[in-house]
N, C-alpha and C positions, 0 to 999 in steps of 0.2 A: 502584566503584561502578557499577552498569548504566546507562546511560543510560534504558533504559525497565524496570521492574521490575513483573510483573501476578503477583499473590500472591493465590492458593487464589479468584479469582472466581468467583462463583454469580450468572448472569443468567437473568431469567425473561421469558416471553412468557406474562402472564396465570398462569395455574398450573402452566405448562411450565418447567420448569427446562432450559434449553438448554445453561446452561454448569455444570458440575457441580464446580468446585474446581479452575479453569485455573489454571497457574502456568507463567511463564516469563520469561527476560528477553532484552533485547537491548541490546548493548554499541556503544558509540560507535563508529562506521566501518564496522559489519558489514553486511552483506544477511544476514538472518534469513527462511527461508520456514515458513510455516504450511502444511502439506498434510493432504489428507485425503479422504472422500469427502462427496458433497452430505449435507447435515443434520449433519454432523460438529461444526460451531460455528465454524466459521473467520471467515465476516462477521460473527456476533454477536460472536466476539471483538474484531474491528474497530470495531464499533460501540460497545463497551463501552469501548475507550480513548478515542473521540473523543467519547464523552458522548451520542452518540444512544440509547443504552441506559445505563440506571447499574446497575451489579450492586446486587445485595441483601447480599450479603455478598464481604469480602475487599477488597483495596486495589489501586491504580495508581498507581505513580510514577514522573515521569518528571522527570529532573535531579535527581533526590531530593525533588520536591517533589509531595507527595499531589494527584491531580487526580481522584481518583474520582467526586466528585461535581460538578464544574464543568460548566459548560455550554459548547456546541459551539464559541462563538465566544470563549469563554476559552481553550480548549484549542490553539486556532489560534495564538493569543497567545502560548501557552506554547511554540510551534514544533512543532506537529502538524499535516500536512496529509494529507488522504486522495485518493486517486482513486477513487471508486466504480464497483463493478460497474457495467458497463452504460455506462460514460462520462460520460453526464449533462450533456453540453454546453447552453450556453444558446444554442438552436438559431437564433433570429434576431438573436441578435448577431454581429456579424462575429469571424473569428478574432484579431484585435488585441482588439477590445473584450472578449473572453472573457480575455486573459490580463490586463487593466487591471482585469478583476474578481478575479482572482486574489489583487490585490495590494491590495485593498480595505481590509484593514486594519491595512496598512503606514504609518508617519509618514514614511519618507525618502523624500518624493516624487522629488527630485532623482536617484537611485538606479534608479528604476523602467524609465526608458527603457533604461538599461544593461544592465537583466535581461532585458528584452525582447528585445534584441540576442542574448544570451548563449541565451536559449532557442531564438531563430531560428536558432541557430552550431549546436546539438543537433539541431535539427528543422528543417533546411533547406525542407522541403516546408510548411511552416507559414509561412514569410517570404513564400513565392510564392503563398500564400493569404489573405494577410493580411487585406485588404480585403473576401473571401468570407463569405457566411453561414456560420456553423458548420453548420448543418443540412443544407448541400448538399456536406459534404465526406464523403468516402468512411469507411466505418468505422476503418480504419487511421488515419487522417487524424485523426478525433473520438478516438482512443485516444491520440495525440500530442498533440492539443490540450489534453485532460484532465489528461496527466502534466506537460504544461507550466503549464497554468492553476495546478496546486497547487505545483509549484516557484517561481512568481510570490509566494510568500507567503513565501519563505526558509525552509522547515522545516529544523530540526535533524533530524526524522524523518518519512520518507516512506512513508506506508502505500499499499499497492497491491491493491486488490481484483481478481482475476481479469484482469490485464491482456490475457491471451490470448482471451480469449472471444470467439467468433466472426471470429474474424483469420484470413487466408489463411498458409501456412507460411513465405514468404517475409517476410511481414510481422512473422510472430513474432519471426523471427530478429533482424529489424530493431528492434523495441521492446525487445526484452532485452540487446542490445546496449546501447540506450540507456541502460537501468536499472544496466547495469555500468558505462557511463561517469559517470552521475549519481550513482553510490556513489564511482567513483576520482575526483570531484570534490571528496568530503566530506561530502556527505550520507547517511546512516544510513537502510537500507531495511528494513521491512517488508513483506515479500511474502506475499499468500494465493494459492495458484494449483492447480487442479486438474491442471494438464498437470504431473503432477511430475518428469520428465525433466527439461522445462526450467528447472524450478524449481531442483532439487538441483544443474544444471550451474553456477548461477551465484551462489545462494548460499551463505556459509560454514559454516552452521548451521541445522538444521532441527529440527521440532516436527511429529509425526503426533498429529492429533487423530481422536478416535475416540468419537462418541455423548457430546460436550461434556467430554471427558477428556484430558488429554495422556498416550498409551499408550505414547510413544517418543519420543526425543531424543539428539541428538548430532551432530557434524560430519557436513557432507554426504557425505564420502566413505563413511564408518561407514555411514551409512542407506543410500547405493547399494548397499552389499555386503549389508546386512539381509534374511534372506532373506523374511520378512513383508510389507517395502516391495517387494521384486523382484515377490514373487508377487502381492500388493493392489493395489499401484499402479502399477508399471512393466512389468508384464504379463510377466517374465520368470521363469524360475527358475534 
């Protein structure tokens, strides 16, 4: 049984059908990427999984449990955390306070400080800036903080929406190495990313979304060698 099963979901914005029967799965321990151009439905898919939007048709199962109609806070408690596009840190709170906010739904208060130290090990810059207001951090540091804050919820599944957006090339490599390490430590990852080359470099499998539908899927090596993917998303032939 897959950790996450998305089955034929159709999601609307008003009368506009943004997802037209999307189906895919994520197995425990994987990094799975969703790639596609702007407007393909990638972010809408994540919002449907996290309860920010509710599909009109289809179902979403997590750990065998139907979460299709659950509210966002319930889905966090089930074990799914999302890092939204654009980071959205609490700008007036300190770095440490942002991390503590990420753990708001947890009951194991005694372990929270231990997990703060764990994310500081993963992101040493955040430890250096633990008392600094999040709004004064650089874009790359805010991205690190957004990921670290999500990890404080102790998710089984981490959803990442465009983590490369607006970052310098050197920071990109660092962030994606962090994602690989997070996965190696046992967290399953669903990655939405327009930087197809980077996404396919770290993921185990991928799905290509086009106008609200999955039109390709497979192991990332196969997708890297696919002529359509090379021409449309990698800029090679």
